DOPARO-162218 format. One record per residue: residue in one letter; z, y, x of N, C-alpha, C, CB in turn. Coordinates in steps of 0.2 Angstrom, whole numbers, padded with zeros to 4 digits, always signed. Atoms other than C-alpha are relative to their C-alpha. Glycine has a CB too. Example, Ala and Ser with C-alpha at 12.3 -4.5 7.8 and 13.67 -1.06 7.14 Angstrom:
BEGIN
a+0000-0006+0004+0039-0022+0062+0000+0006+0004+0006+0000-0005/s-0001-0006-0004+0036-0005+0068+0003+0005-0004-0007+0002+0002/
This chain:
BEGIN
x+0002-0003+0004+0029-0047+0075+0002+0007-0004-0001-0005-0002/x+0000-0007+0001+0026-0028+0074+0007+0001-0008-0010+0004-0003/x-0002-0002+0010+0036-0020+0059-0006+0006+0000+0011+0004-0003/x+0004-0005+0002+0031-0008+0050-0005+0007+0002+0005+0002-0004/x+0000-0009-0003+0033+0010+0058-0003+0000+0005+0006+0005+0002/x+0004+0006-0007+0025-0001+0074-0006+0002+0000+0000-0010-0001/x+0007+0003+0004+0010-0004+0064-0004+0006+0000+0000-0003-0007/x+0006-0007+0005+0007+0012+0054+0000+0006+0006+0005+0006-0012/x+0000-0005-0006+0011+0024+0071-0009-0004+0005+0010-0001+0006/x+0010+0000-0005-0007+0011+0082-0003+0002-0005-0005-0010+0003/x+0005-0004+0001-0015+0013+0066-0005+0007+0000+0002+0000-0003/x+0001-0003+0001-0015+0030+0065-0001+0005+0008+0002+0000-0004/x+0003+0001-0007-0017+0029+0083-0006+0000+0003+0001-0005+0002/x+0004+0002+0000-0030+0021+0081-0007+0004-0004+0002-0006-0002/x+0002-0008+0006-0038+0037+0066+0000+0003+0007+0008+0005-0006/x+0000-0008-0005-0034+0050+0082-0006-0003+0004+0008+0002+0006/x+0006+0004-0005-0047+0038+0094-0005+0005-0003-0002-0010-0001/x+0010-0001+0005-0062+0039+0083-0002+0008-0003-0001-0006-0010/x-0005-0004+0000-0055+0057+0079+0000+0000-0011-0002+0009+0006/x-0002+0004+0005-0053+0053+0059+0002+0005-0001+0003-0006+0000/x-0005-0004+0001-0044+0069+0053+0001+0002-0010-0002+0006+0006/x-0004+0000+0005-0034+0074+0038+0002-0006-0003-0003+0003-0004/x-0004+0004+0001-0024+0060+0041+0009+0002-0002-0002-0002+0006/x-0009+0000+0008-0009+0058+0025+0003-0007-0001-0004+0002-0012/x-0003+0007+0001+0003+0043+0028+0005+0001-0011+0008-0001+0009/x-0003+0004+0005+0010+0037+0010+0006-0003-0003-0001-0003+0000/x-0006+0004+0001+0028+0028+0005-0002-0001-0005+0006+0001+0001/x+0001+0000+0006+0024+0020-0008+0002-0008-0003-0008+0004-0001/x-0006+0007+0002+0036+0005-0008+0003+0000-0007+0007+0001+0004/x-0001+0003+0005+0043+0010-0021-0006-0001-0007+0006+0004-0001/x+0003-0003+0007+0029+0014-0034-0006-0007+0002-0005+0011+0001/x+0001+0007+0002+0020-0004-0029+0004-0004+0005-0008-0002+0001/x-0002+0007-0004+0022-0022-0023-0007-0002+0004+0003-0007-0006/x+0002+0005-0002+0008-0023-0015+0000+0001+0009-0006-0002-0004/x-0001+0001-0012+0009-0016+0005+0011+0006-0005-0013+0012+0010/x-0004-0003-0003+0022-0002+0009-0002+0007+0001+0001-0004+0005/x+0002-0004+0001+0014+0010+0015-0008+0001+0002+0003+0004+0002/x+0011+0001+0001-0009+0018+0012+0001+0008+0004-0007+0000-0015/x+0005-0003-0009-0016+0027+0025-0005+0003-0005-0004-0008+0007/x+0008-0001+0006-0029+0039+0017-0001+0006+0007+0001+0005-0012/x+0007-0003-0005-0042+0048+0034-0005+0003-0002-0004-0004+0003/x+0010-0001+0000-0059+0054+0032-0003+0000+0002-0003+0003-0001/x+0002+0000-0006-0068+0055+0044-0012+0003-0004+0004-0011+0003/x+0006-0004+0000-0086+0064+0044-0009-0005-0003-0002+0003+0009/x+0004+0001+0005-0102+0054+0040+0004-0009-0003-0008+0000+0004/x-0003+0008+0003-0100+0034+0034-0002-0007+0002-0001-0001-0006/x+0000+0002-0009-0107+0028+0053+0010+0001+0004-0009+0010+0004/x-0004+0000-0002-0089+0035+0058+0006-0004-0005-0001+0006+0003/x-0006+0003+0003-0080+0027+0044-0001-0009+0000+0002+0003-0008/x+0000+0007-0002-0085+0009+0050+0004+0001+0006-0006-0003+0001/x-0004+0003-0005-0081+0013+0067+0009+0000+0003-0003+0002+0003/x-0009+0001+0005-0063+0018+0060+0003-0006+0000+0000+0002-0009/x-0001+0004+0003-0061+0004+0052-0003-0008+0006-0002+0002-0007/x+0000+0005-0005-0068-0009+0068+0006+0003+0007-0008-0002+0003/x-0005-0004-0003-0058+0004+0078+0009-0006+0000+0000+0008-0005/x-0010+0003+0003-0038-0002+0068-0004-0007+0001+0004+0002-0013/x+0002+0008+0000-0048-0020+0069+0002-0002+0007-0009-0002-0001/x-0003+0002-0005-0048-0021+0086+0007-0001+0006-0003+0002+0002/x-0009-0001-0004-0030-0013+0091+0001-0004-0005+0005+0009+0000/x-0003+0006+0004-0024-0025+0077+0000-0005+0003-0003-0001-0005/x+0000+0007-0004-0031-0039+0083+0005+0003+0007-0009-0003+0004/x+0000-0001-0008-0026-0033+0103+0007+0000-0002-0005+0008+0004/x-0011+0003+0001-0006-0032+0093+0000-0005-0002+0005+0005-0007/x-0002+0006+0003-0006-0050+0087+0002+0003-0007+0006-0004+0004/x-0001-0004+0007-0006-0039+0068-0005-0002-0003-0001+0007+0000/x+0004+0001+0002-0014-0047+0057-0007+0006-0007+0004-0005+0000/x+0006-0002+0004-0032-0040+0047-0002-0004-0007-0006+0000+0004/x+0000+0007+0005-0032-0049+0032-0006+0003-0001+0007-0003-0008/x+0007-0002+0001-0046-0038+0026-0005+0007+0000-0001-0002-0004/x+0001-0007-0001-0058-0024+0027-0007-0003-0006-0003+0003+0009/x+0007+0001+0006-0070-0020+0014-0003+0007-0004+0003-0006-0006/x+0006-0008+0002-0085-0006+0009+0000+0001+0007+0003+0008-0006/x+0007-0001-0002-0093-0008+0023-0007+0002+0001+0000+0000-0001/x+0007-0001-0003-0106-0009+0019-0006+0006-0003-0003-0007+0000/x-0002-0005+0001-0110+0006+0009+0003+0004+0004+0002+0000-0003/x-0003-0003-0005-0096+0015+0021+0001+0007-0002-0002+0000+0006/x-0002-0006+0007-0092+0032+0006+0007-0003+0000-0004+0000-0010/x-0008+0000+0001-0073+0022+0008+0000-0006+0000+0004+0002-0006/x-0003+0005+0002-0068+0009+0016+0004-0002+0002-0001-0004+0000/x-0006+0000+0002-0052+0000+0016+0002-0008+0006+0000+0000-0009/x+0002+0008-0002-0045-0011+0027+0009-0001-0002-0004-0002+0010/x-0006+0003+0003-0029-0021+0023+0006-0003+0005-0004-0005-0003/x-0007+0000-0002-0014-0022+0032+0006-0008-0004+0003+0008-0002/x-0004+0005+0003-0001-0033+0021+0002+0007-0001+0003-0007+0002/x-0001-0005+0002+0010-0019+0023+0000+0007+0000+0001+0000+0001/x+0002-0008+0002+0000-0006+0027-0009+0000-0007-0002+0006+0010/x+0005+0000+0002-0017-0002+0016+0001+0010+0004-0001-0003-0009/x+0002-0005-0005-0030+0010+0024-0005+0004-0003-0003-0002+0007/x+0005-0001+0003-0042+0019+0015-0005+0009+0008+0004+0003-0012/x+0005-0005-0003-0057+0030+0026-0003+0003-0005-0006-0003+0005/x+0002-0003+0001-0067+0040+0018-0005+0008-0002+0003-0003+0000/x+0001-0007-0001-0078+0052+0017+0002+0007-0003-0005+0000+0001/x-0005-0005+0005-0073+0071+0012-0001-0002-0010-0002+0010+0002/x+0001+0003+0009-0082+0068-0006+0003-0005+0000-0009-0002-0002/x-0001+0003+0004-0077+0053-0010+0004+0000-0001+0000-0005-0001/x-0010-0001+0000-0058+0057-0003+0002+0002-0009+0004+0009+0008/x+0000-0005+0007-0060+0074-0016-0004-0003-0005-0003+0008+0001/x+0000+0005+0008-0067+0061-0030+0006+0000-0003-0002-0007+0001/x-0009+0009+0004-0053+0047-0032+0007+0004+0001+0002-0011+0009/x-0006-0003+0001-0039+0059-0027+0006-0005+0002+0001+0002-0006/x-0002+0003-0003-0029+0047-0019+0010+0001+0003-0007+0000+0005/x-0006-0003-0004-0014+0057-0013+0006+0001-0007-0002+0008+0006/x-0003-0002+0004-0010+0063-0028+0000-0004-0008-0003+0004+0000/x+0000+0007+0003-0012+0047-0040+0005-0004+0005-0008-0004+0001/x-0005+0005+0000+0000+0039-0028+0010+0003+0001-0003-0004+0007/x-0004-0005-0005+0012+0054-0020+0005+0002-0007-0006+0008+0004/x-0006+0002+0004+0022+0048-0038+0005-0004+0001-0001-0003-0004/
């Protein structure tokens, strides 16, 4: 089983492969028991959010990392990929600005 830090590195690489931007990794281990890290990334369109989520799923599956679930693919403004210790939020810039997860989880 790959380490959480190794998985995080692969997730960020998968996001960079398909040109996600403003990628932020937050260590939330001391703030919540649901995950150790939240990775937040922006995509220029709903089509790109979906492609990024699929790319993460494909790369994690190829590495033997279980993807617990993917939510939000129908609408695509905010797609969440649950990897257990890492939760990935892929959003369009408008959605990201509205929900402002960085501020919510950075305390």
